[in-house]
PyMOL Python script that loads the backbone (N, CA, C, O; Angstrom):
from pymol import cmd

cmd.read_pdbstr("""\
ATOM      1  N   MET A   1       0.746  -1.255  -0.068  1.00  0.00           N
ATOM      2  CA  MET A   1      -0.005   0.198   0.118  1.00  0.00           C
ATOM      3  C   MET A   1       0.691   1.418   0.031  1.00  0.00           C
ATOM      4  O   MET A   1       1.788   1.390   0.591  1.00  0.00           O
ATOM      5  N   ALA A   2       0.393   2.441  -0.485  1.00  0.00           N
ATOM      6  CA  ALA A   2       1.295   3.407  -0.794  1.00  0.00           C
ATOM      7  C   ALA A   2       1.439   4.175   0.396  1.00  0.00           C
ATOM      8  O   ALA A   2       0.426   4.169   1.096  1.00  0.00           O
ATOM      9  N   LYS A   3       2.500   4.903   0.874  1.00  0.00           N
ATOM     10  CA  LYS A   3       2.640   5.641   2.105  1.00  0.00           C
ATOM     11  C   LYS A   3       3.236   7.075   1.464  1.00  0.00           C
ATOM     12  O   LYS A   3       3.611   7.278   0.309  1.00  0.00           O
ATOM     13  N   ALA A   4       3.198   7.913   2.498  1.00  0.00           N
ATOM     14  CA  ALA A   4       4.033   9.145   2.141  1.00  0.00           C
ATOM     15  C   ALA A   4       4.152   9.888   3.599  1.00  0.00           C
ATOM     16  O   ALA A   4       3.448   9.681   4.588  1.00  0.00           O
ATOM     17  N   MET A   5       5.255  10.823   3.453  1.00  0.00           N
ATOM     18  CA  MET A   5       5.559  11.364   4.715  1.00  0.00           C
ATOM     19  C   MET A   5       5.338  13.077   4.336  1.00  0.00           C
ATOM     20  O   MET A   5       6.037  13.550   3.439  1.00  0.00           O
ATOM     21  N   ALA A   6       4.428  13.880   4.997  1.00  0.00           N
ATOM     22  CA  ALA A   6       4.132  15.050   4.801  1.00  0.00           C
ATOM     23  C   ALA A   6       3.743  15.900   6.266  1.00  0.00           C
ATOM     24  O   ALA A   6       3.239  15.486   7.310  1.00  0.00           O
ATOM     25  N   ARG A   7       4.196  17.223   5.871  1.00  0.00           N
ATOM     26  CA  ARG A   7       3.718  18.295   6.737  1.00  0.00           C
ATOM     27  C   ARG A   7       2.581  19.355   6.488  1.00  0.00           C
ATOM     28  O   ARG A   7       2.169  19.471   5.334  1.00  0.00           O
ATOM     29  N   HIS A   8       2.185  19.934   7.227  1.00  0.00           N
ATOM     30  CA  HIS A   8       0.905  20.829   6.750  1.00  0.00           C
ATOM     31  C   HIS A   8       0.937  22.003   8.070  1.00  0.00           C
ATOM     32  O   HIS A   8       1.402  21.943   9.208  1.00  0.00           O
ATOM     33  N   ILE A   9       0.288  22.955   7.394  1.00  0.00           N
ATOM     34  CA  ILE A   9      -0.131  24.454   8.061  1.00  0.00           C
ATOM     35  C   ILE A   9      -1.639  24.275   8.099  1.00  0.00           C
ATOM     36  O   ILE A   9      -2.210  24.248   7.009  1.00  0.00           O
ATOM     37  N   LEU A  10      -2.247  24.169   9.034  1.00  0.00           N
ATOM     38  CA  LEU A  10      -3.814  24.522   8.871  1.00  0.00           C
ATOM     39  C   LEU A  10      -4.294  26.036   9.403  1.00  0.00           C
ATOM     40  O   LEU A  10      -3.875  26.457  10.481  1.00  0.00           O
ATOM     41  N   VAL A  11      -5.055  26.694   8.706  1.00  0.00           N
ATOM     42  CA  VAL A  11      -5.403  28.164   9.302  1.00  0.00           C
ATOM     43  C   VAL A  11      -6.972  28.416   8.806  1.00  0.00           C
ATOM     44  O   VAL A  11      -7.519  27.654   8.010  1.00  0.00           O
ATOM     45  N   LYS A  12      -7.453  29.277   9.229  1.00  0.00           N
ATOM     46  CA  LYS A  12      -8.882  29.285   9.328  1.00  0.00           C
ATOM     47  C   LYS A  12      -9.291  30.147   7.862  1.00  0.00           C
ATOM     48  O   LYS A  12     -10.442  30.045   7.437  1.00  0.00           O
ATOM     49  N   THR A  13      -8.404  30.887   7.222  1.00  0.00           N
ATOM     50  CA  THR A  13      -8.813  31.673   6.307  1.00  0.00           C
ATOM     51  C   THR A  13      -7.739  31.480   4.969  1.00  0.00           C
ATOM     52  O   THR A  13      -6.584  31.086   5.128  1.00  0.00           O
ATOM     53  N   GLU A  14      -8.263  31.791   3.762  1.00  0.00           N
ATOM     54  CA  GLU A  14      -7.500  31.491   2.706  1.00  0.00           C
ATOM     55  C   GLU A  14      -6.502  32.506   2.548  1.00  0.00           C
ATOM     56  O   GLU A  14      -5.444  32.124   2.049  1.00  0.00           O
ATOM     57  N   ALA A  15      -6.610  33.794   2.882  1.00  0.00           N
ATOM     58  CA  ALA A  15      -5.754  35.094   2.946  1.00  0.00           C
ATOM     59  C   ALA A  15      -4.734  34.613   3.877  1.00  0.00           C
ATOM     60  O   ALA A  15      -3.548  34.847   3.644  1.00  0.00           O
ATOM     61  N   GLU A  16      -5.082  33.990   4.868  1.00  0.00           N
ATOM     62  CA  GLU A  16      -3.888  33.749   6.015  1.00  0.00           C
ATOM     63  C   GLU A  16      -2.651  32.862   5.505  1.00  0.00           C
ATOM     64  O   GLU A  16      -1.432  33.003   5.604  1.00  0.00           O
ATOM     65  N   ALA A  17      -3.607  31.733   4.823  1.00  0.00           N
ATOM     66  CA  ALA A  17      -3.029  30.503   4.300  1.00  0.00           C
ATOM     67  C   ALA A  17      -1.888  31.145   3.249  1.00  0.00           C
ATOM     68  O   ALA A  17      -0.673  30.954   3.287  1.00  0.00           O
ATOM     69  N   ALA A  18      -2.528  31.834   2.452  1.00  0.00           N
ATOM     70  CA  ALA A  18      -1.656  32.465   1.314  1.00  0.00           C
ATOM     71  C   ALA A  18      -0.537  33.515   1.670  1.00  0.00           C
ATOM     72  O   ALA A  18       0.433  33.676   0.929  1.00  0.00           O
ATOM     73  N   ALA A  19      -0.714  34.224   2.840  1.00  0.00           N
ATOM     74  CA  ALA A  19       0.465  34.962   3.303  1.00  0.00           C
ATOM     75  C   ALA A  19       1.510  34.205   3.844  1.00  0.00           C
ATOM     76  O   ALA A  19       2.680  34.542   3.663  1.00  0.00           O
ATOM     77  N   LEU A  20       1.147  33.039   4.603  1.00  0.00           N
ATOM     78  CA  LEU A  20       2.082  32.199   5.312  1.00  0.00           C
ATOM     79  C   LEU A  20       3.010  31.671   4.148  1.00  0.00           C
ATOM     80  O   LEU A  20       4.231  31.666   4.303  1.00  0.00           O
ATOM     81  N   LYS A  21       2.420  31.225   2.980  1.00  0.00           N
ATOM     82  CA  LYS A  21       3.170  30.615   1.708  1.00  0.00           C
ATOM     83  C   LYS A  21       3.933  31.609   1.138  1.00  0.00           C
ATOM     84  O   LYS A  21       4.982  31.277   0.586  1.00  0.00           O
ATOM     85  N   LYS A  22       3.558  32.926   1.171  1.00  0.00           N
ATOM     86  CA  LYS A  22       4.710  33.862   0.692  1.00  0.00           C
ATOM     87  C   LYS A  22       5.775  34.026   1.597  1.00  0.00           C
ATOM     88  O   LYS A  22       6.925  34.156   1.177  1.00  0.00           O
ATOM     89  N   ARG A  23       5.471  34.033   2.965  1.00  0.00           N
ATOM     90  CA  ARG A  23       6.641  34.034   4.054  1.00  0.00           C
ATOM     91  C   ARG A  23       7.665  32.636   3.710  1.00  0.00           C
ATOM     92  O   ARG A  23       8.883  32.790   3.616  1.00  0.00           O
ATOM     93  N   ILE A  24       7.050  31.348   3.547  1.00  0.00           N
ATOM     94  CA  ILE A  24       7.706  30.355   3.326  1.00  0.00           C
ATOM     95  C   ILE A  24       8.736  30.675   1.978  1.00  0.00           C
ATOM     96  O   ILE A  24       9.934  30.395   2.014  1.00  0.00           O
ATOM     97  N   ALA A  25       8.156  31.223   0.945  1.00  0.00           N
ATOM     98  CA  ALA A  25       8.682  31.305  -0.336  1.00  0.00           C
ATOM     99  C   ALA A  25       9.744  32.325  -0.133  1.00  0.00           C
ATOM    100  O   ALA A  25      10.609  32.272  -1.007  1.00  0.00           O
ATOM    101  N   ALA A  26       9.937  33.307   0.840  1.00  0.00           N
ATOM    102  CA  ALA A  26      10.854  34.284   1.082  1.00  0.00           C
ATOM    103  C   ALA A  26      11.445  33.780   2.026  1.00  0.00           C
ATOM    104  O   ALA A  26      11.956  34.649   2.733  1.00  0.00           O
ATOM    105  N   GLY A  27      11.673  32.431   2.488  1.00  0.00           N
ATOM    106  CA  GLY A  27      12.959  31.913   3.190  1.00  0.00           C
ATOM    107  C   GLY A  27      12.668  31.492   4.704  1.00  0.00           C
ATOM    108  O   GLY A  27      13.578  30.943   5.324  1.00  0.00           O
ATOM    109  N   GLU A  28      11.288  31.754   5.402  1.00  0.00           N
ATOM    110  CA  GLU A  28      11.051  31.704   6.403  1.00  0.00           C
ATOM    111  C   GLU A  28      10.740  30.079   6.607  1.00  0.00           C
ATOM    112  O   GLU A  28      10.136  29.405   5.772  1.00  0.00           O
ATOM    113  N   ALA A  29      11.261  29.576   7.861  1.00  0.00           N
ATOM    114  CA  ALA A  29      10.902  27.966   7.930  1.00  0.00           C
ATOM    115  C   ALA A  29       9.724  27.531   8.244  1.00  0.00           C
ATOM    116  O   ALA A  29       9.069  28.004   9.173  1.00  0.00           O
ATOM    117  N   PHE A  30       9.233  26.330   7.295  1.00  0.00           N
ATOM    118  CA  PHE A  30       7.785  25.769   7.415  1.00  0.00           C
ATOM    119  C   PHE A  30       7.380  25.504   8.927  1.00  0.00           C
ATOM    120  O   PHE A  30       6.329  25.781   9.505  1.00  0.00           O
ATOM    121  N   ASP A  31       8.553  24.873   9.399  1.00  0.00           N
ATOM    122  CA  ASP A  31       8.237  24.302  10.821  1.00  0.00           C
ATOM    123  C   ASP A  31       8.069  25.402  11.892  1.00  0.00           C
ATOM    124  O   ASP A  31       7.311  25.238  12.849  1.00  0.00           O
ATOM    125  N   VAL A  32       8.689  26.362  11.738  1.00  0.00           N
ATOM    126  CA  VAL A  32       8.341  27.482  12.847  1.00  0.00           C
ATOM    127  C   VAL A  32       7.138  28.424  12.471  1.00  0.00           C
ATOM    128  O   VAL A  32       6.695  29.238  13.281  1.00  0.00           O
ATOM    129  N   LEU A  33       6.694  28.292  11.360  1.00  0.00           N
ATOM    130  CA  LEU A  33       5.429  29.098  11.172  1.00  0.00           C
ATOM    131  C   LEU A  33       4.485  28.033  11.568  1.00  0.00           C
ATOM    132  O   LEU A  33       3.547  28.469  12.235  1.00  0.00           O
ATOM    133  N   ALA A  34       4.465  26.826  11.359  1.00  0.00           N
ATOM    134  CA  ALA A  34       3.532  25.720  11.721  1.00  0.00           C
ATOM    135  C   ALA A  34       3.448  25.868  13.106  1.00  0.00           C
ATOM    136  O   ALA A  34       2.347  26.274  13.478  1.00  0.00           O
ATOM    137  N   ARG A  35       4.290  25.658  14.011  1.00  0.00           N
ATOM    138  CA  ARG A  35       4.021  25.917  15.447  1.00  0.00           C
ATOM    139  C   ARG A  35       3.529  27.225  15.823  1.00  0.00           C
ATOM    140  O   ARG A  35       2.854  27.250  16.852  1.00  0.00           O
ATOM    141  N   LYS A  36       3.725  28.351  15.197  1.00  0.00           N
ATOM    142  CA  LYS A  36       3.108  29.555  15.548  1.00  0.00           C
ATOM    143  C   LYS A  36       1.763  29.815  15.130  1.00  0.00           C
ATOM    144  O   LYS A  36       0.985  30.444  15.848  1.00  0.00           O
ATOM    145  N   TYR A  37       1.404  29.300  13.848  1.00  0.00           N
ATOM    146  CA  TYR A  37       0.219  29.618  13.532  1.00  0.00           C
ATOM    147  C   TYR A  37      -0.739  28.333  13.238  1.00  0.00           C
ATOM    148  O   TYR A  37      -1.952  28.504  13.357  1.00  0.00           O
ATOM    149  N   SER A  38      -0.259  27.098  12.871  1.00  0.00           N
ATOM    150  CA  SER A  38      -1.292  25.923  12.579  1.00  0.00           C
ATOM    151  C   SER A  38      -2.205  25.790  13.863  1.00  0.00           C
ATOM    152  O   SER A  38      -1.714  25.742  14.991  1.00  0.00           O
ATOM    153  N   THR A  39      -3.638  25.730  13.608  1.00  0.00           N
ATOM    154  CA  THR A  39      -4.558  25.350  14.580  1.00  0.00           C
ATOM    155  C   THR A  39      -4.638  23.975  14.658  1.00  0.00           C
ATOM    156  O   THR A  39      -5.530  23.539  15.385  1.00  0.00           O
ATOM    157  N   CYS A  40      -3.728  22.961  13.930  1.00  0.00           N
ATOM    158  CA  CYS A  40      -3.885  21.517  14.035  1.00  0.00           C
ATOM    159  C   CYS A  40      -2.926  20.940  15.287  1.00  0.00           C
ATOM    160  O   CYS A  40      -1.777  21.359  15.421  1.00  0.00           O
ATOM    161  N   PRO A  41      -3.282  20.325  15.842  1.00  0.00           N
ATOM    162  CA  PRO A  41      -2.538  19.776  16.736  1.00  0.00           C
ATOM    163  C   PRO A  41      -1.189  19.450  16.458  1.00  0.00           C
ATOM    164  O   PRO A  41      -0.342  19.633  17.333  1.00  0.00           O
ATOM    165  N   SER A  42      -0.808  18.880  15.088  1.00  0.00           N
ATOM    166  CA  SER A  42       0.397  18.701  14.435  1.00  0.00           C
ATOM    167  C   SER A  42       1.508  19.919  14.316  1.00  0.00           C
ATOM    168  O   SER A  42       2.720  19.876  14.109  1.00  0.00           O
ATOM    169  N   GLY A  43       0.524  21.116  14.549  1.00  0.00           N
ATOM    170  CA  GLY A  43       1.302  22.296  14.498  1.00  0.00           C
ATOM    171  C   GLY A  43       2.672  22.288  15.673  1.00  0.00           C
ATOM    172  O   GLY A  43       3.762  22.772  15.369  1.00  0.00           O
ATOM    173  N   LYS A  44       2.422  21.719  16.897  1.00  0.00           N
ATOM    174  CA  LYS A  44       3.161  21.638  17.830  1.00  0.00           C
ATOM    175  C   LYS A  44       4.347  20.884  17.318  1.00  0.00           C
ATOM    176  O   LYS A  44       5.371  21.343  17.825  1.00  0.00           O
ATOM    177  N   LYS A  45       4.604  19.803  16.423  1.00  0.00           N
ATOM    178  CA  LYS A  45       5.569  19.438  15.879  1.00  0.00           C
ATOM    179  C   LYS A  45       5.912  19.800  14.523  1.00  0.00           C
ATOM    180  O   LYS A  45       6.281  19.013  13.651  1.00  0.00           O
ATOM    181  N   GLY A  46       5.770  20.991  14.415  1.00  0.00           N
ATOM    182  CA  GLY A  46       6.155  21.853  13.116  1.00  0.00           C
ATOM    183  C   GLY A  46       5.229  21.322  11.941  1.00  0.00           C
ATOM    184  O   GLY A  46       5.520  21.561  10.768  1.00  0.00           O
ATOM    185  N   GLY A  47       4.310  20.726  12.231  1.00  0.00           N
ATOM    186  CA  GLY A  47       3.302  20.734  11.123  1.00  0.00           C
ATOM    187  C   GLY A  47       3.475  19.138  10.678  1.00  0.00           C
ATOM    188  O   GLY A  47       2.702  18.720   9.816  1.00  0.00           O
ATOM    189  N   ASP A  48       4.454  18.248  11.233  1.00  0.00           N
ATOM    190  CA  ASP A  48       4.629  17.109  10.894  1.00  0.00           C
ATOM    191  C   ASP A  48       3.545  15.950  11.036  1.00  0.00           C
ATOM    192  O   ASP A  48       3.259  15.602  12.182  1.00  0.00           O
ATOM    193  N   LEU A  49       3.014  15.419  10.121  1.00  0.00           N
ATOM    194  CA  LEU A  49       1.941  14.580   9.989  1.00  0.00           C
ATOM    195  C   LEU A  49       2.511  13.186   9.968  1.00  0.00           C
ATOM    196  O   LEU A  49       1.619  12.337   9.965  1.00  0.00           O
ATOM    197  N   GLY A  50       3.718  12.708   9.953  1.00  0.00           N
ATOM    198  CA  GLY A  50       4.434  11.692   9.994  1.00  0.00           C
ATOM    199  C   GLY A  50       4.157  10.913   8.689  1.00  0.00           C
ATOM    200  O   GLY A  50       4.102  11.457   7.586  1.00  0.00           O
ATOM    201  N   GLU A  51       3.984   9.571   8.912  1.00  0.00           N
ATOM    202  CA  GLU A  51       3.819   8.599   7.596  1.00  0.00           C
ATOM    203  C   GLU A  51       2.158   8.595   7.451  1.00  0.00           C
ATOM    204  O   GLU A  51       1.505   8.207   8.420  1.00  0.00           O
ATOM    205  N   VAL A  52       1.593   8.954   6.446  1.00  0.00           N
ATOM    206  CA  VAL A  52       0.131   8.760   6.054  1.00  0.00           C
ATOM    207  C   VAL A  52       0.168   7.862   4.843  1.00  0.00           C
ATOM    208  O   VAL A  52       1.053   7.819   3.989  1.00  0.00           O
ATOM    209  N   ARG A  53      -1.122   7.035   4.921  1.00  0.00           N
ATOM    210  CA  ARG A  53      -1.707   6.379   3.926  1.00  0.00           C
ATOM    211  C   ARG A  53      -2.926   6.937   3.216  1.00  0.00           C
ATOM    212  O   ARG A  53      -3.678   7.750   3.754  1.00  0.00           O
ATOM    213  N   PRO A  54      -3.105   6.427   1.880  1.00  0.00           N
ATOM    214  CA  PRO A  54      -4.280   6.993   1.493  1.00  0.00           C
ATOM    215  C   PRO A  54      -5.459   6.571   1.967  1.00  0.00           C
ATOM    216  O   PRO A  54      -5.892   5.430   2.129  1.00  0.00           O
ATOM    217  N   GLY A  55      -6.014   7.816   2.207  1.00  0.00           N
ATOM    218  CA  GLY A  55      -7.656   7.649   2.867  1.00  0.00           C
ATOM    219  C   GLY A  55      -7.694   8.004   4.502  1.00  0.00           C
ATOM    220  O   GLY A  55      -8.683   8.022   5.234  1.00  0.00           O
ATOM    221  N   GLN A  56      -6.190   8.301   4.863  1.00  0.00           N
ATOM    222  CA  GLN A  56      -6.283   8.856   6.410  1.00  0.00           C
ATOM    223  C   GLN A  56      -6.512  10.068   6.496  1.00  0.00           C
ATOM    224  O   GLN A  56      -6.958  10.461   7.574  1.00  0.00           O
ATOM    225  N   MET A  57      -6.306  10.984   5.486  1.00  0.00           N
ATOM    226  CA  MET A  57      -6.666  12.472   5.530  1.00  0.00           C
ATOM    227  C   MET A  57      -7.714  12.667   4.852  1.00  0.00           C
ATOM    228  O   MET A  57      -8.153  11.733   4.181  1.00  0.00           O
ATOM    229  N   VAL A  58      -8.428  14.030   4.861  1.00  0.00           N
ATOM    230  CA  VAL A  58      -9.684  14.104   4.234  1.00  0.00           C
ATOM    231  C   VAL A  58      -9.148  14.284   2.564  1.00  0.00           C
ATOM    232  O   VAL A  58      -7.991  14.372   2.154  1.00  0.00           O
ATOM    233  N   ARG A  59     -10.441  14.302   1.786  1.00  0.00           N
ATOM    234  CA  ARG A  59     -10.049  13.877   0.477  1.00  0.00           C
ATOM    235  C   ARG A  59      -9.048  14.810  -0.275  1.00  0.00           C
ATOM    236  O   ARG A  59      -8.232  14.426  -1.113  1.00  0.00           O
ATOM    237  N   SER A  60      -9.246  16.198   0.185  1.00  0.00           N
ATOM    238  CA  SER A  60      -8.682  17.484  -0.589  1.00  0.00           C
ATOM    239  C   SER A  60      -6.965  17.277  -0.172  1.00  0.00           C
ATOM    240  O   SER A  60      -6.081  17.528  -0.991  1.00  0.00           O
ATOM    241  N   ILE A  61      -6.736  16.877   0.961  1.00  0.00           N
ATOM    242  CA  ILE A  61      -5.322  16.684   1.321  1.00  0.00           C
ATOM    243  C   ILE A  61      -4.900  15.548   1.158  1.00  0.00           C
ATOM    244  O   ILE A  61      -3.669  15.518   1.136  1.00  0.00           O
ATOM    245  N   ASP A  62      -5.507  14.351   1.003  1.00  0.00           N
ATOM    246  CA  ASP A  62      -5.162  13.334   0.234  1.00  0.00           C
ATOM    247  C   ASP A  62      -4.576  13.434  -1.291  1.00  0.00           C
ATOM    248  O   ASP A  62      -3.456  13.025  -1.598  1.00  0.00           O
ATOM    249  N   GLN A  63      -5.291  13.903  -1.996  1.00  0.00           N
ATOM    250  CA  GLN A  63      -5.109  14.437  -3.193  1.00  0.00           C
ATOM    251  C   GLN A  63      -3.736  15.094  -3.502  1.00  0.00           C
ATOM    252  O   GLN A  63      -3.068  14.891  -4.516  1.00  0.00           O
ATOM    253  N   VAL A  64      -3.413  15.938  -2.436  1.00  0.00           N
ATOM    254  CA  VAL A  64      -2.108  16.950  -2.544  1.00  0.00           C
ATOM    255  C   VAL A  64      -0.861  15.732  -2.257  1.00  0.00           C
ATOM    256  O   VAL A  64       0.165  15.553  -2.914  1.00  0.00           O
ATOM    257  N   ILE A  65      -1.306  15.047  -1.144  1.00  0.00           N
ATOM    258  CA  ILE A  65      -0.047  14.144  -0.739  1.00  0.00           C
ATOM    259  C   ILE A  65      -0.109  13.273  -1.711  1.00  0.00           C
ATOM    260  O   ILE A  65       1.073  13.189  -2.048  1.00  0.00           O
ATOM    261  N   PHE A  66      -0.692  12.583  -2.370  1.00  0.00           N
ATOM    262  CA  PHE A  66      -0.419  11.184  -3.198  1.00  0.00           C
ATOM    263  C   PHE A  66      -0.426  11.583  -4.574  1.00  0.00           C
ATOM    264  O   PHE A  66      -0.112  10.698  -5.371  1.00  0.00           O
ATOM    265  N   LYS A  67      -0.733  12.799  -5.072  1.00  0.00           N
ATOM    266  CA  LYS A  67      -0.607  13.028  -6.562  1.00  0.00           C
ATOM    267  C   LYS A  67       0.209  14.370  -6.931  1.00  0.00           C
ATOM    268  O   LYS A  67       0.551  14.483  -8.108  1.00  0.00           O
ATOM    269  N   LYS A  68       0.573  15.462  -5.967  1.00  0.00           N
ATOM    270  CA  LYS A  68       1.571  16.612  -6.032  1.00  0.00           C
ATOM    271  C   LYS A  68       2.729  16.225  -6.171  1.00  0.00           C
ATOM    272  O   LYS A  68       3.206  15.126  -5.890  1.00  0.00           O
ATOM    273  N   ALA A  69       3.354  17.390  -6.740  1.00  0.00           N
ATOM    274  CA  ALA A  69       5.024  17.189  -6.659  1.00  0.00           C
ATOM    275  C   ALA A  69       5.578  17.301  -5.309  1.00  0.00           C
ATOM    276  O   ALA A  69       5.054  17.987  -4.432  1.00  0.00           O
ATOM    277  N   LEU A  70       6.597  16.647  -5.163  1.00  0.00           N
ATOM    278  CA  LEU A  70       7.323  16.764  -3.849  1.00  0.00           C
ATOM    279  C   LEU A  70       8.066  17.620  -3.579  1.00  0.00           C
ATOM    280  O   LEU A  70       8.683  18.218  -4.461  1.00  0.00           O
ATOM    281  N   ARG A  71       8.203  17.916  -2.214  1.00  0.00           N
ATOM    282  CA  ARG A  71       8.925  19.245  -1.687  1.00  0.00           C
ATOM    283  C   ARG A  71       8.556  20.345  -1.893  1.00  0.00           C
ATOM    284  O   ARG A  71       9.154  21.214  -1.257  1.00  0.00           O
ATOM    285  N   GLU A  72       7.511  20.772  -2.783  1.00  0.00           N
ATOM    286  CA  GLU A  72       6.764  22.051  -2.883  1.00  0.00           C
ATOM    287  C   GLU A  72       5.900  22.408  -1.927  1.00  0.00           C
ATOM    288  O   GLU A  72       5.345  21.464  -1.364  1.00  0.00           O
ATOM    289  N   VAL A  73       5.595  23.575  -1.545  1.00  0.00           N
ATOM    290  CA  VAL A  73       4.441  24.028  -0.796  1.00  0.00           C
ATOM    291  C   VAL A  73       3.117  23.950  -1.418  1.00  0.00           C
ATOM    292  O   VAL A  73       2.962  24.856  -2.236  1.00  0.00           O
ATOM    293  N   HIS A  74       2.166  23.210  -1.306  1.00  0.00           N
ATOM    294  CA  HIS A  74       0.949  23.421  -1.955  1.00  0.00           C
ATOM    295  C   HIS A  74       0.024  24.100  -1.134  1.00  0.00           C
ATOM    296  O   HIS A  74      -0.009  24.035   0.095  1.00  0.00           O
ATOM    297  N   GLY A  75      -0.904  24.910  -2.031  1.00  0.00           N
ATOM    298  CA  GLY A  75      -2.024  25.313  -1.174  1.00  0.00           C
ATOM    299  C   GLY A  75      -2.021  26.923  -1.580  1.00  0.00           C
ATOM    300  O   GLY A  75      -1.255  27.473  -2.371  1.00  0.00           O
ATOM    301  N   PRO A  76      -2.987  27.457  -0.892  1.00  0.00           N
ATOM    302  CA  PRO A  76      -4.029  26.797   0.079  1.00  0.00           C
ATOM    303  C   PRO A  76      -4.933  25.935  -0.420  1.00  0.00           C
ATOM    304  O   PRO A  76      -5.526  26.187  -1.469  1.00  0.00           O
ATOM    305  N   VAL A  77      -5.149  24.760   0.317  1.00  0.00           N
ATOM    306  CA  VAL A  77      -6.122  23.960  -0.249  1.00  0.00           C
ATOM    307  C   VAL A  77      -7.252  23.840   0.959  1.00  0.00           C
ATOM    308  O   VAL A  77      -6.957  23.739   2.149  1.00  0.00           O
ATOM    309  N   LYS A  78      -8.498  23.868   0.471  1.00  0.00           N
ATOM    310  CA  LYS A  78      -9.625  24.158   1.438  1.00  0.00           C
ATOM    311  C   LYS A  78      -9.896  22.764   1.830  1.00  0.00           C
ATOM    312  O   LYS A  78      -9.552  21.833   1.101  1.00  0.00           O
ATOM    313  N   SER A  79     -10.422  22.605   2.811  1.00  0.00           N
ATOM    314  CA  SER A  79     -11.013  21.364   3.534  1.00  0.00           C
ATOM    315  C   SER A  79     -12.128  21.810   4.525  1.00  0.00           C
ATOM    316  O   SER A  79     -12.234  23.001   4.821  1.00  0.00           O
ATOM    317  N   GLN A  80     -12.936  20.892   5.026  1.00  0.00           N
ATOM    318  CA  GLN A  80     -14.017  21.518   6.353  1.00  0.00           C
ATOM    319  C   GLN A  80     -13.382  21.889   7.293  1.00  0.00           C
ATOM    320  O   GLN A  80     -14.028  22.589   8.073  1.00  0.00           O
ATOM    321  N   PHE A  81     -11.944  21.633   7.656  1.00  0.00           N
ATOM    322  CA  PHE A  81     -11.154  22.349   8.765  1.00  0.00           C
ATOM    323  C   PHE A  81     -10.820  23.721   8.739  1.00  0.00           C
ATOM    324  O   PHE A  81     -10.788  24.421   9.751  1.00  0.00           O
ATOM    325  N   GLY A  82     -10.532  24.178   7.411  1.00  0.00           N
ATOM    326  CA  GLY A  82      -9.842  25.375   7.202  1.00  0.00           C
ATOM    327  C   GLY A  82      -9.330  25.325   5.831  1.00  0.00           C
ATOM    328  O   GLY A  82      -9.940  24.761   4.923  1.00  0.00           O
ATOM    329  N   TYR A  83      -7.906  26.075   5.650  1.00  0.00           N
ATOM    330  CA  TYR A  83      -7.132  26.116   4.843  1.00  0.00           C
ATOM    331  C   TYR A  83      -5.777  25.508   4.930  1.00  0.00           C
ATOM    332  O   TYR A  83      -5.175  25.841   5.951  1.00  0.00           O
ATOM    333  N   HIS A  84      -5.199  24.784   4.209  1.00  0.00           N
ATOM    334  CA  HIS A  84      -4.047  24.066   4.457  1.00  0.00           C
ATOM    335  C   HIS A  84      -2.930  24.320   3.406  1.00  0.00           C
ATOM    336  O   HIS A  84      -3.221  24.470   2.219  1.00  0.00           O
ATOM    337  N   LEU A  85      -1.571  24.370   3.883  1.00  0.00           N
ATOM    338  CA  LEU A  85      -0.402  24.354   3.075  1.00  0.00           C
ATOM    339  C   LEU A  85       0.210  22.942   3.442  1.00  0.00           C
ATOM    340  O   LEU A  85       0.377  22.523   4.588  1.00  0.00           O
ATOM    341  N   VAL A  86       0.489  22.336   2.361  1.00  0.00           N
ATOM    342  CA  VAL A  86       0.884  20.970   2.548  1.00  0.00           C
ATOM    343  C   VAL A  86       2.065  20.686   1.651  1.00  0.00           C
ATOM    344  O   VAL A  86       1.928  20.762   0.430  1.00  0.00           O
ATOM    345  N   GLN A  87       3.420  20.303   2.302  1.00  0.00           N
ATOM    346  CA  GLN A  87       4.469  19.969   1.723  1.00  0.00           C
ATOM    347  C   GLN A  87       4.775  18.494   1.857  1.00  0.00           C
ATOM    348  O   GLN A  87       4.606  18.064   2.998  1.00  0.00           O
ATOM    349  N   VAL A  88       5.167  17.659   0.995  1.00  0.00           N
ATOM    350  CA  VAL A  88       5.549  16.243   0.808  1.00  0.00           C
ATOM    351  C   VAL A  88       6.821  15.891   0.595  1.00  0.00           C
ATOM    352  O   VAL A  88       7.424  16.379  -0.361  1.00  0.00           O
ATOM    353  N   PHE A  89       7.344  15.118   1.327  1.00  0.00           N
ATOM    354  CA  PHE A  89       8.796  15.045   1.460  1.00  0.00           C
ATOM    355  C   PHE A  89       8.820  13.500   0.712  1.00  0.00           C
ATOM    356  O   PHE A  89       9.412  13.625  -0.360  1.00  0.00           O
ATOM    357  N   TYR A  90       8.484  12.441   0.871  1.00  0.00           N
ATOM    358  CA  TYR A  90       8.489  11.357   0.069  1.00  0.00           C
ATOM    359  C   TYR A  90       6.909  10.372  -0.038  1.00  0.00           C
ATOM    360  O   TYR A  90       5.846  10.402   0.582  1.00  0.00           O
ATOM    361  N   ARG A  91       7.356   9.705  -0.952  1.00  0.00           N
ATOM    362  CA  ARG A  91       5.946   8.939  -1.416  1.00  0.00           C
ATOM    363  C   ARG A  91       6.414   7.513  -1.902  1.00  0.00           C
ATOM    364  O   ARG A  91       7.204   7.435  -2.843  1.00  0.00           O
ATOM    365  N   GLU A  92       6.000   6.543  -1.359  1.00  0.00           N
ATOM    366  CA  GLU A  92       6.235   5.257  -2.011  1.00  0.00           C
ATOM    367  C   GLU A  92       5.046   4.156  -2.259  1.00  0.00           C
ATOM    368  O   GLU A  92       5.301   3.087  -2.814  1.00  0.00           O
TER     369      GLU A  92
END
""", "prot")
cmd.dss("prot")
cmd.show_as("cartoon", "prot")
cmd.util.cbc("prot")
cmd.orient("prot")
């Protein structure tokens, strides 16, 4: 079965997610911003979701983790929880 390692930042608004994505692109550390701004419990671990398998995450996040390019910051991605920035490290 496929698996991947990813991290994410979850915030309430699309504008907030877009602003954080710009800060990451400008060189700020993803994990530091996740600890400060993410509303998900994974934020305490720098947004680290650990190893995930298809179907473990909500569909919109699953699509990013298992179909989008590795090591890029994707998003904002909308889910019922808010807006996510997602980065995938590896997939097998």
